[in-house]
C-alpha positions as CSV (number, residue, x, y, z in Angstrom):
1,M,8.2,18.3,26.3
2,L,11.1,16.2,25.0
3,N,9.2,12.9,25.5
4,T,6.3,14.3,23.6
5,L,8.5,15.3,20.7
6,K,10.1,11.8,20.6
7,F,6.7,10.2,20.7
8,M,5.4,12.4,17.9
9,S,8.5,11.7,15.8
10,L,8.1,8.0,16.3
11,I,4.4,8.1,15.3
12,M,5.3,10.1,12.1
13,V,8.0,7.6,11.1
14,F,5.6,4.7,11.8
15,G,2.8,6.3,9.8
16,L,5.1,7.0,6.8
17,G,6.3,3.4,6.8
18,L,2.7,2.2,7.0
19,S,1.6,4.4,4.1
20,L,4.4,3.3,1.9
21,A,3.7,-0.3,2.6
22,S,0.0,0.1,1.8
23,C,0.8,1.8,-1.5
24,E,2.9,-1.2,-2.6
25,T,0.1,-3.5,-1.5
26,M,-2.6,-1.6,-3.5
27,E,-0.3,-1.6,-6.5
28,G,0.1,-5.3,-6.3
29,A,-3.7,-5.8,-5.9
30,G,-4.3,-3.6,-9.0
31,Q,-1.9,-5.7,-11.0
32,D,-3.7,-8.9,-9.9
33,I,-7.1,-7.5,-10.9
34,E,-5.7,-6.4,-14.2
35,H,-4.3,-9.9,-15.0
36,A,-7.6,-11.4,-14.0
37,G,-9.5,-9.1,-16.3
38,E,-7.2,-10.0,-19.2
39,A,-7.8,-13.7,-18.5
40,V,-11.5,-13.2,-18.7
41,Q,-11.2,-11.3,-22.0
42,D,-9.0,-14.1,-23.4
43,A,-11.5,-16.7,-22.4
44,A,-14.4,-14.7,-23.9
45,N,-12.6,-14.5,-27.3
């Protein structure tokens, strides 16, 4: 029982860290796409 609780706690902490890291990665990708779109607009003008 105690080993299962420790294992589940470890999985939850790992999952939380992974989800926070992926949010930061997606935010950075969104900024890169936005900058690329602005560059295309500037080139078209």
